[in-house]
ROTOR-861773 format. One line per 2 residues: number of its first residue (from 1); for each residue x, z negated, y of C-alpha. Coordinates in nm, 3 decimals, padded with zeros to 5 digits. Each point is the difference from the previous one (the first is absolute). Layout:
NUM = X,Z,Y; ...
//
This chain:
1 = 00.000,00.000,00.000; 00.125,00.077,00.347
3 = -00.147,-00.020,00.347; 00.000,00.221,00.302
5 = -00.068,-00.156,00.339; 00.004,00.228,00.299
7 = -00.073,-00.019,00.370; -00.059,00.282,00.247
9 = -00.112,00.033,00.358; -00.358,00.068,-00.110
11 = -00.024,-00.251,-00.284; 00.152,-00.173,-00.299
13 = -00.044,-00.039,-00.372; 00.078,-00.198,-00.312
15 = 00.021,00.170,-00.337; 00.102,-00.177,-00.322
17 = 00.048,00.277,-00.257; -00.008,-00.070,-00.375
19 = 00.213,00.275,-00.150; 00.064,-00.026,-00.282
21 = -00.100,-00.318,-00.185; -00.091,-00.030,-00.369
23 = -00.366,-00.049,00.091; -00.022,00.250,00.283
25 = 00.155,00.343,-00.010; -00.056,00.007,00.373
27 = -00.199,-00.204,00.246; -00.008,-00.092,00.365
29 = -00.176,-00.238,00.236; 00.026,00.129,00.356
31 = -00.105,-00.160,00.324; 00.024,00.196,00.324
33 = -00.108,-00.044,00.360; 00.011,00.288,00.246
35 = -00.117,00.061,00.355; -00.007,00.293,00.234
37 = -00.129,00.141,00.327; -00.220,00.259,-00.171
39 = -00.120,00.089,-00.349; 00.104,00.326,-00.165
41 = -00.246,00.274,00.099; -00.148,00.035,-00.349
43 = -00.062,-00.374,-00.034; -00.144,-00.027,00.351
45 = -00.242,00.286,-00.071; -00.110,-00.148,-00.333
47 = -00.053,-00.347,00.147; -00.148,00.137,00.325
49 = 00.255,-00.185,00.210; 00.074,00.133,00.352
51 = 00.353,00.137,00.051; 00.266,-00.237,00.131
53 = -00.172,-00.310,-00.135; 00.256,-00.266,-00.104
55 = -00.026,-00.122,-00.357; 00.138,-00.260,-00.241
57 = -00.025,00.025,-00.377; 00.118,-00.228,-00.277
59 = -00.053,-00.014,-00.373; 00.124,-00.098,-00.343
61 = 00.021,00.264,-00.271; 00.084,-00.076,-00.363
63 = 00.065,00.240,-00.287; 00.106,-00.077,-00.358
65 = 00.105,00.255,-00.263; 00.045,-00.201,-00.323
67 = 00.245,00.085,-00.275; -00.265,-00.032,-00.274
69 = -00.264,00.278,-00.020; -00.260,-00.259,-00.103
71 = 00.021,-00.163,00.344; -00.171,00.188,00.283
73 = 00.167,00.112,00.317; -00.157,-00.197,00.283
75 = -00.029,00.037,00.375; -00.109,-00.247,00.269
77 = -00.015,00.038,00.377; -00.131,-00.219,00.280
79 = 00.034,00.099,00.365; -00.103,-00.075,00.357
81 = -00.024,00.249,00.285; -00.045,-00.065,00.371
83 = -00.039,00.291,00.242; -00.104,-00.067,00.357
85 = -00.307,-00.221,-00.018; -00.078,00.097,-00.361
87 = 00.120,-00.180,-00.311; -00.073,00.027,-00.370
89 = 00.119,-00.108,-00.343; 00.049,00.214,-00.309
91 = 00.118,-00.049,-00.353; -00.051,00.041,-00.370
93 = 00.125,-00.045,-00.356; -00.013,00.257,-00.280
95 = 00.142,00.032,-00.352; 00.123,00.308,-00.185
97 = 00.017,-00.062,-00.377; 00.141,00.240,-00.258
99 = -00.132,-00.167,-00.317; -00.290,-00.201,00.145
101 = -00.169,-00.301,-00.153; -00.363,00.001,00.116
103 = -00.033,-00.379,-00.015; 00.302,-00.039,00.226
105 = -00.137,00.257,00.242; -00.327,-00.194,00.019
107 = 00.190,-00.325,00.061; 00.209,00.168,00.270
109 = -00.317,00.107,00.180; -00.154,-00.344,-00.048
111 = 00.285,-00.160,00.196; -00.055,00.250,00.281
113 = -00.377,-00.055,00.000; 00.054,-00.377,00.020
115 = 00.223,00.048,00.304; -00.273,00.205,00.167
117 = -00.264,-00.261,-00.078; 00.207,-00.277,00.159
119 = -00.023,00.189,00.329; -00.347,00.155,-00.031
121 = 00.145,00.348,-00.032; -00.173,00.278,-00.193
123 = 00.209,00.053,-00.314; -00.204,00.301,-00.112
125 = 00.055,00.180,00.333; 00.374,-00.072,00.010
127 = 00.036,00.098,-00.366; -00.183,00.329,00.063
129 = 00.221,00.067,00.302; 00.307,-00.054,-00.219
131 = -00.128,00.246,-00.262; -00.061,00.255,00.275
133 = 00.332,-00.047,00.176; 00.219,00.013,-00.311
135 = -00.158,00.314,-00.141; 00.230,00.298,-00.059
137 = -00.231,00.290,00.083; 00.230,00.268,-00.140
139 = 00.000,-00.183,-00.337; -00.359,-00.127,00.016
141 = 00.112,-00.342,-00.114; 00.063,-00.341,00.150
143 = 00.353,-00.131,00.033; -00.090,-00.292,-00.224
145 = -00.273,-00.258,-00.055; -00.043,-00.077,00.367
147 = -00.042,-00.338,00.162; -00.088,-00.064,00.365
149 = 00.070,00.199,00.315; -00.108,-00.027,00.363
151 = 00.118,00.195,00.303; -00.135,-00.204,00.285
153 = -00.187,-00.330,00.019; -00.045,-00.149,00.346
155 = -00.319,-00.204,00.007; 00.159,-00.344,00.055
157 = 00.373,-00.044,00.053; 00.048,-00.332,-00.182
159 = -00.223,00.098,-00.292; 00.167,00.339,-00.036
161 = 00.342,-00.162,00.011; -00.097,-00.264,-00.259
163 = -00.133,00.263,-00.241; 00.303,00.225,00.038
165 = 00.249,-00.281,-00.058; -00.201,-00.133,-00.295
167 = 00.006,00.348,-00.153; 00.377,00.006,00.036
169 = 00.034,-00.343,-00.159; -00.234,00.104,-00.283
171 = 00.236,00.275,-00.104; 00.211,-00.203,-00.245
173 = -00.310,-00.138,-00.176; -00.152,00.348,-00.028
175 = 00.317,00.164,-00.128; 00.083,-00.289,-00.235
177 = -00.295,00.117,-00.211; 00.235,00.268,-00.137
179 = 00.319,-00.208,-00.030; -00.045,-00.079,-00.370
181 = 00.047,00.373,-00.067; 00.364,-00.031,00.099
183 = 00.065,-00.129,-00.351; -00.158,00.297,-00.177
185 = 00.226,00.248,-00.181; -00.009,00.361,00.110
187 = 00.130,00.331,-00.131; 00.211,00.263,00.162
189 = -00.302,00.229,00.011; -00.209,-00.262,00.176
191 = 00.279,-00.027,00.252; -00.006,00.379,00.049
193 = -00.375,-00.005,00.058; 00.043,-00.277,00.257
195 = 00.259,00.208,00.187; -00.234,00.299,-00.005
197 = -00.291,-00.202,00.138; 00.220,-00.143,00.273
199 = -00.001,00.351,00.138; -00.360,-00.058,00.109
201 = 00.119,-00.297,00.202; 00.257,00.215,00.175
203 = -00.252,00.277,00.066; -00.243,-00.238,00.167
205 = 00.260,-00.177,00.213; 00.153,00.321,00.131
207 = -00.315,00.210,00.036; -00.278,-00.239,00.099
209 = 00.114,-00.352,00.087; -00.078,-00.066,00.367
211 = 00.253,-00.281,00.025; 00.278,00.236,-00.105
213 = -00.116,00.262,00.250; -00.027,-00.252,00.285
215 = 00.339,-00.152,-00.075; 00.175,00.337,-00.002
217 = -00.182,00.135,00.308; 00.066,-00.318,00.200
219 = 00.373,00.013,-00.068; -00.001,-00.286,-00.249
221 = 00.290,-00.087,-00.225; -00.019,00.261,-00.277
223 = 00.176,-00.218,-00.262; -00.271,-00.263,00.038
225 = -00.284,00.251,00.013; 00.109,00.177,-00.320
227 = 00.111,-00.309,-00.192; -00.334,00.009,-00.184
229 = 00.111,00.303,-00.201; 00.109,-00.070,-00.359
231 = 00.366,00.013,-00.100; -00.070,00.255,-00.274
233 = -00.287,00.242,-00.052; -00.061,00.310,-00.212
235 = -00.223,00.300,00.057; -00.110,00.206,-00.301
237 = -00.169,00.336,00.042; -00.368,00.010,-00.098
239 = 00.015,-00.313,-00.218; -00.315,-00.092,-00.190
241 = -00.009,-00.314,-00.214; -00.075,00.062,-00.369
243 = -00.365,-00.054,-00.090; -00.055,-00.347,-00.142
245 = 00.338,-00.129,00.118; 00.063,-00.323,00.186
247 = 00.101,00.208,00.299; -00.333,00.187,-00.009
249 = -00.174,-00.339,00.010; 00.127,-00.045,00.356
251 = -00.141,00.337,00.103; -00.333,-00.056,-00.174
253 = -00.092,-00.332,00.160; 00.234,-00.118,00.275
255 = 00.055,00.284,00.246; -00.349,00.010,00.147
257 = -00.173,-00.278,00.197; -00.159,-00.263,-00.225
259 = -00.224,-00.297,00.074; 00.251,-00.236,-00.160
261 = -00.194,-00.323,00.052; -00.324,00.134,-00.150
263 = 00.117,00.173,-00.316; -00.230,-00.035,-00.300
265 = 00.107,-00.096,-00.351; 00.003,00.361,-00.110
267 = 00.214,00.097,00.301; 00.248,-00.277,-00.082
269 = 00.011,00.110,-00.364; 00.069,00.365,00.087
271 = 00.260,-00.088,00.262; 00.182,-00.257,-00.213
273 = 00.367,00.088,-00.040; 00.040,00.185,-00.333
275 = 00.355,-00.128,-00.041; -00.102,-00.365,00.046
277 = -00.148,-00.014,-00.351; 00.311,00.148,-00.160
279 = 00.329,-00.162,-00.076; 00.280,00.132,00.226
281 = 00.170,00.192,-00.281; -00.326,00.177,-00.081
283 = -00.038,00.091,00.365; 00.347,00.146,00.002
285 = -00.046,00.217,-00.306; -00.352,00.125,00.055
287 = 00.018,00.379,-00.002; -00.193,00.104,00.305
289 = 00.125,-00.277,00.222; 00.359,00.101,-00.052
291 = -00.048,00.368,00.068; 00.249,00.089,00.272
293 = -00.092,00.125,00.344; 00.157,00.342,-00.053
295 = 00.224,00.200,-00.233; 00.317,-00.124,00.164
297 = -00.109,-00.358,-00.057; -00.081,00.087,-00.361
299 = 00.358,00.108,-00.061; 00.133,-00.315,00.159
301 = -00.228,-00.218,-00.210; 00.095,00.178,-00.319
303 = 00.366,-00.058,00.075; -00.046,-00.366,00.082
305 = -00.074,-00.223,-00.297; -00.089,-00.285,00.231
307 = -00.266,00.184,00.194; -00.282,-00.138,-00.212
309 = 00.133,-00.353,-00.025; -00.177,-00.256,00.217
311 = 00.221,-00.153,00.265; -00.038,-00.321,00.185
313 = 00.049,-00.025,00.370; 00.327,-00.173,00.087
315 = -00.206,-00.265,00.173; -00.197,-00.102,-00.310
317 = 00.092,-00.368,00.018; -00.217,-00.307,00.021
319 = 00.062,-00.044,00.372; -00.064,00.363,00.097
321 = -00.345,-00.066,00.142; 00.111,-00.297,00.210
323 = 00.306,00.185,00.126; -00.203,00.307,00.095
325 = -00.259,-00.209,00.183; 00.269,-00.199,00.183
327 = 00.197,00.304,00.116; -00.306,00.188,00.123
329 = -00.161,-00.310,00.149; 00.311,-00.104,00.192
331 = 00.051,00.346,00.151; -00.370,00.033,00.082
333 = -00.006,-00.344,00.162; 00.289,00.097,00.228
335 = -00.179,00.320,00.095; -00.328,-00.174,00.083
337 = 00.184,-00.262,00.207; 00.168,00.277,00.200
339 = -00.337,00.170,00.046; -00.155,-00.317,00.139
341 = 00.295,-00.061,00.234; -00.014,00.354,00.139
343 = -00.372,-00.033,00.065; 00.048,-00.331,00.186
345 = 00.277,00.147,00.213; -00.188,00.287,00.153
347 = -00.374,00.033,-00.069; -00.201,00.058,00.315
349 = -00.338,-00.169,-00.006
//
C-alpha cells in the first residue's frame, strides 16, 4: 500500500492506493477538494450554472478490484458541490460480481436499504437510478448488480449531509457481505473470465462515467481520476459464454435490473449459484465451465496441466476478512474526515 498526497493552487487530494496486496489486486481510496472561478463549459451547461460562477467540489471515491474472482469489484463515491448560492450532495455504492451469489447480493442491498430507511430516503428510487446510470447501452447490460446512486439531493443541508456520510460509513458493512468468498478456490479459467468482464468496467468508466469526464475537463489530476481502472484486463472478440456454464449464469440473471429485495422462492432457486452446490474440484473439472474464451486460450489451457486445478487466493488465511475490513475502513475513514474538513473550511451558506 502506498499513498499519494498532493496540493495545487486549485485544490488538494489524498489517495491511499492498494496495489498490489494479496487480497486486492488493485484498489484506491481517494479524497479530493477542488475550487475554481468557473466550471468547465460542458459541466456548466449540464448543471445550468451561469458562466464565471465560482465553485468548490469535494468527494471521496473508493474502488476495489479483488484478487479472487468470487469477490465482486466494488465502487463507492460520496461528494459535495457548492456553486454560487447552490449546493448539493451526491453519492452511491455498486457491486460488480463475476460469479455472483444471489443471497449475498440480497444482503448487500439490504444493508443499503437500511441506510436509506435511517434517513427517510427512498431506497427503491435510488436503486432504480443506480440501475439506470450503470447501464452499458452498447452492450444492453448493467455493469453489475447495482446498489444506490443519486446525483443531487438538496432538500435539507444537515439531513443530506447525514445521509451521505452514513452511506460512506455503511460501505464496509455492505462489502463485508462478500468477504467470506476470499477463501474460495478458483481456477485459471475463472480468473480469465474475471479479466474479460473487467473490460465492461473499463468501458463504462471511459465512455459514460460523468465523474471521469468532469475530472478530465476541469483539469483534475489524471492519475487520481483514472486510478479506478483495473491493473489487468482482457478483451476477447465476440465472446459468448457456453450454454449452461457458470459464466452463462451471470448473463442469464445478473446483468439486467432485478428487484433484489422482493425475489420469490422460485426466483431465488433459479438464481442460486450452480457452483455453490458442487465441491471445488467438481467445479474445476466440469466440461462447459472450463471451456476457454477463444482458440488461443484453448491452446494455452491444453499446454498447462494446472489450468483446471483449483487455486486458493494468497490471502486465504483466517484473518483475511479482518485485515481486508481494517485496511479499507482505515483508508475510507481518512477520506471521510478530509471530506468533512474541506466542507467546514469553505461552504457558503
